[in-house]
N, C-alpha and C positions, 0 to 999 in steps of 0.2 A: 790574329786570324780568327774569324768568327766560325761557329759551328755550321756545317752545311753538308748536304747530301750530294750536291753537285757544284761544279764551278765552271759551268759552260760559258763561253764568250758571250758578251752582250753587244748587240748592235742597236744603236740609237737612231731611230728613223724620224727625221724632222718633218715639219708640216709644210704648208703652202710655199712660203718664201724662205724656207729653211736652207741651211747650208751645213757642210760637214767639215771634217778635219783637213781636207785638202784646200779649203779656202783660208787665206791668211786672216780674214776677219774673225774666224773661229778661235784663233789664239788670243785675240784681244777681248772679244765678246762672244763666248761660246753659245751656240743656239740652246743647248741644254745646260743652263746655268746663268746666262746673261750677267746680271750685276751681282749675283750671289757667289757662285763658285762653279767650276767645271764639273758637271756630273760625270763626264768621262774620266776625269782624274780621280774623283771620289771612288768610282767603281774599280779603277786600276789599282788604287791604294788598298783596296780590299783583297787584292790578289787575283782579281778576275780580269781577263783580257776584255777590252772594250773598244769599240770602233764607232765612228760617226760618218756615214756615207753622205755623198753630195748628190743633188739632183738638179735637172734643168728647172729654172724658176717657174716656168709655165707648163711643165710636163704633166700629163694626166696620170691616172692610176696605173694603167697598163705600162706606160713608158717607165714610170718610177720603179715598178716591180722588176722590169728588165734591167734597169740601171743598178738596182740593189743587188741583183744576182751577180752581175758582172764584177761589182766591187768586192763582194764576199769571196767569190771563187777565183777572181782574176780573169783577164782576157777582155775581149771586145764586146761592148753592149750589142746584143742582137734583139731587135724589136720584133722579129719574126717575119718570115717571108710573106705569109698570108696577110698579116696585119699591115705591113708596109705597102703591099700592093693595093690593098683595100682602101687605105687612107692616103695614099700618094705621098709617102715620105721615105727617106733613105732607110734601108734595113739596118745598117750598122751605125754605131755611134763611137764614143770614146773607147780607147783601149787602156785597160788598167794592168800595168806590168806586175804589180804585186797584189796577191790575194790578201784580204783582211783576215780570213780564217782558212789557211791553206789545208788544214787537216779536217775540215768540216765534212761530216758524213763517214769518215774513216774510223777505224778502231784505235783506241788509245792503248797505252802499255798494259792496261788491265783488261783489255778485250771488250771495252764498252764503246758504244757509238759516241762520237763527238758531235754534240748538238749545239744550237745557239738559242739565245733568248732575244726576242725583239721587243724593244720598248719604243712605242710610237706616240707622237704628239700630233693632235689635230688631224690634218689631212694624211699624215703618215699612217694613221690607223687602218683605213681601207687599203692602203698600199701593202702594209704588213699582212693583212688578211688575204688579199688576192695573191700575194707572194706564196703563202702557205698553201692556198688552194691549187696554184699551178704546180708546186712541188709534189703535191699529192696526186693530182689528176692530170696535170699537163694541159695541153691544148690539142683537142682533136683536130681542129682546123689547121693548126700548124703542122701536125703530124701528117695530115693528108696532103698538104701542099708541098712540104719540103722533102724532095726525093733524092737530093744529091749528097746526102750524108752530112749536111751542115746544120742539122736541127740542134738548137740550143738545148742544153740539159734542163733548162727551166720548163721546157714544153714536153719533155718525155713522159713525166708522171712516174708514180711509184716510189717517190721519196717521201714516205709517210711517217717517218720517225726521226727526223733530224732537226725539228724545231721544238724545243722544250716548252716554251711559253710565248704568248703574245700579250703584251700589256698596252691597252689603249688609254692614253692620258688626254682628257678633254678631246676625245676623238670625234671625228665627223663620221659617225656610224650609220645614221639614218637621214642625213641631209640637213642643211642649215637654211635659214631664211634671210640671213644677213644681206646677201647680194640682191635678192628679190626685193627686200625692203629698201635698200639704197636706190635701186632703179625705180621703184614706185614713188619714192619721195622726190628724187632728183633724176628725171629721165636723162639717160646718157651717162649715169654714174658708173656703170659697168665698164664702159669704154674708157672712162677716165682712170679707173682703177687699173685696167690693163696697161694703159700707157704709163701709169706710175710704176708698175712692176718692171716694165721694159727700161724705164729711166733709172730704176734702182740698179738693174744689171749694168747699165751704162756707167753709172756712178762708180760701181765697184771696179769696173775695168779701168776707168780713168784714174782711180786712186790706187790701183794695183791690188785691190782686194777681190780677186776673182781667180778661178781655176785657170791655170796657164793654157790648158787645152782650148778654152773658149777665147782666150786672149789672142791666140794664133789664128783663129778662124773668124775673128770678129765675134760678136756675141751670138750665141746660138741659144735662144731662150726656150726652145722646145725641141722635141725629137723631129718635128716637121721642118726644122731649119728655116723658120719664118723670117728671121732676120736676114739670112742670106738670099732666100728666094724673093722676098718682097722688099728688101732693103729698108728696114724700119728706120734706120738712121745712118748718118755718115760713118763709114767704116774706118776712116783715117784717124778718128779719135784725137783730133787736134784742138779740142776745146770749142769746136763749133756747136751751135745749138742743135739739139736732137730734132731730126725731121722724121715724123712718123708717116708710114705709108698707110693711108686710110683703107685702101683696098685690102691690104694684107690683114689688117685688124678685122675687117668685115669677114674675111675668110675664116679667121680663127674663131670669131664669135658665132659663126654659123655651124661650127663643128659640134658634135656631141662627144664622140670619143676623143679624149685628149684635151677638151676644153674644160679647164678647171671650174669655170663658173657654172657650167651645166652639171658636171660630175659632183660638185658639192651641193647641188640643189636636192630637194626632196625626191623628185622623180628620177634625177640622175643617179643618186645613191641607191634608189630602189632597184634600178636596172643592174647596178654593180652587185648589190646584195643577192640578186637572183642567181648570180653565178658563183656565189661563195657559200661554203658550209664550214661550220666548226668541225675540226677533225679529231678523231678519237685518241690520237697520241699526243695532242698539244693542249696545254692549259691556256685558258683565256681569262683576262682580268680587265675590268673597266673602272677607271678612276675619273670622277666627274665633278665639275664645279658649278656653283650657282652664286651669283652676286646680285640677285634681285629678290624682292619680297612682295607679297601680296598685301595690298592695303584695303582693308574693309571688304575683302572678297570681291572687289571691283577693279582695282588698278594694280598693275605690276610695275614697281619702280626700282631703280638701282639702289644698292646699299653702298656704304662707304668703301667696302671692299672692291667695288668695281674699279676704283682708282682711275687711271687714264682711259679706261674703256667705258666710263660712265655714259658718254654720248651714244656709243653704239649699243650699249646695254639698254638704254632708254628707247632707242629706235626699234630694236628687236622686240622689246617688251610691249610696244604699242602697235605693232604691225599685225594686221589681219587681212586676209583676202578670201572672197567667196565667189569671185568670177571664175567660170570654168575654163577660160582660155589660159589661165595661169594656175600654178599649184595652189591648192586650197590651204590656207593657213588659219588655224583656229587658236583660241587662247591657250591651248595646251602647249603651244610653242613659245609662249611669252617668257617663261623662266629661262635664263641664260647665264653664261659666264662672261659676257661682254662681247663674244664673237660667235660662240657655238651654243645652240639651244640645248638646255639641260636634257630635255626629252630625247634629243638626237645623240647626245653624248653618252647615254646609258648603253648597256649591252644592246646589240642590234635586236630589233623586235622580231626578226625572222629566225632567231636562234634561241635555244634554251638557256635560261639564266636564273640565278639564285643569289642570295646575299652571301657575301664572304664572311667566314668565321675564323678559320685558321688553316695553315698549310696542310695539316694532316687530314682535314675534312674535304679537301679539294679533289676533284676527279677531272681527268682530261676530257675534252669535248664539250664542256659546259662552261658558260660564262659566269664569272664571279664578280658581282657588283660591289665595289667598295662604298662606304657611306659617302653621300654627297658632301663635298667640302665647300667652305666659304672662301673660295679662291676664284680670281678671274683667270682668263685664258693665258695671260702672260705670266701670272704668278706661278703657274705650273712649270714655266720655263726658267723661273728664278728671278724675274724682274721684281725689284723692290723687296725681296725676301732676305732675311738675315742669313748670312752664310752658314751658321751652325744649324739653324732650323732647316734650311734647304738640304744641307748635308745629311741630316738625320732622316729626312724623308726618303732620300735616295738609299741610304743605308738600310732603312726598314723594308723598302721595296725589294732590294737585292736579297735580303734575308728570307723574304717570303718565297721568291721564285727559286732560290737556291736550296730550299728545304722541302720542296715538293717531291713526292715519290717519283722515282725514275721509272718510266714506262719501258 
């Protein structure tokens, strides 16, 4: 057992097309670990409880925060009465019979509050940040709308000391340019990517690698129930070709709230960041990668470490936009990890940040930026990494967050 000041449970928050411990595929190819080793098992072997939640493949930041809360405390996902009415989707989602951290927020045997640590990858970073924001301040709109005593605990506010730390790994903290670049180079690319995500969910269902809840309902790719409402594809799942409902896809792409393509964009993430603050009782860390280099001060090109992501790294590193009808993209966004712009993966520009030195120097409410690593976006998930090297990275990270002063 390693020396530590706390041993709070760790919750691993996956990114865009991520999956958690309830998905059978996670046992074969864990999202946090991939070809290296399971980060969840490494952390558990250190004597610390660790869980990996699951999300709807195309759920937005708000929906994922709600899904995260339900999985941690147990019970039915509540997307909020006001939110569901505003955006025209069901208020309730899946019911989780078992809480991941049943004693979260209560006092332990020593009279200390049981907290959690959130380690988030990619799109999971803004999810974790909004989650902490809602715990602290709740939702004024939901409190004003829900008058029948059914308000979710996530929207109450006042839970300001139950998240010990938030760790953003290759996080989408200030928006990315990848989807904008794809659409610019190949018009209609966003639509194709969306269909690919839906097809991926269909493949998981047909092969048995999907949450049983979704298998019973047909596939429910978002909290809006688009597959059910718009019939994206044949529900009998008898090996027939997938048939997409183009109208349903149009409706999804027209959304802002809940549309992952908009929410991951620079203006989309700016809107989200306007609703989020770093809170005084939570520690924040940002781990960032870069697999591009500047050539003669003129060109940004992928390095060997880009690996399988070299084509997307090249696309992002050469994309610029100065037309005012689309988000402005300047060369500052060229450096990237193959999927996420390095500039956007640093600590959010809207919040106070400084360089990380050691746990004893850290203070809650401030972002600590780790040195930028020569890793691509998937390497942070373990793809192509040596098991011992990846294991040591997880071990070192847990040592840091477990030796922070308890607030």
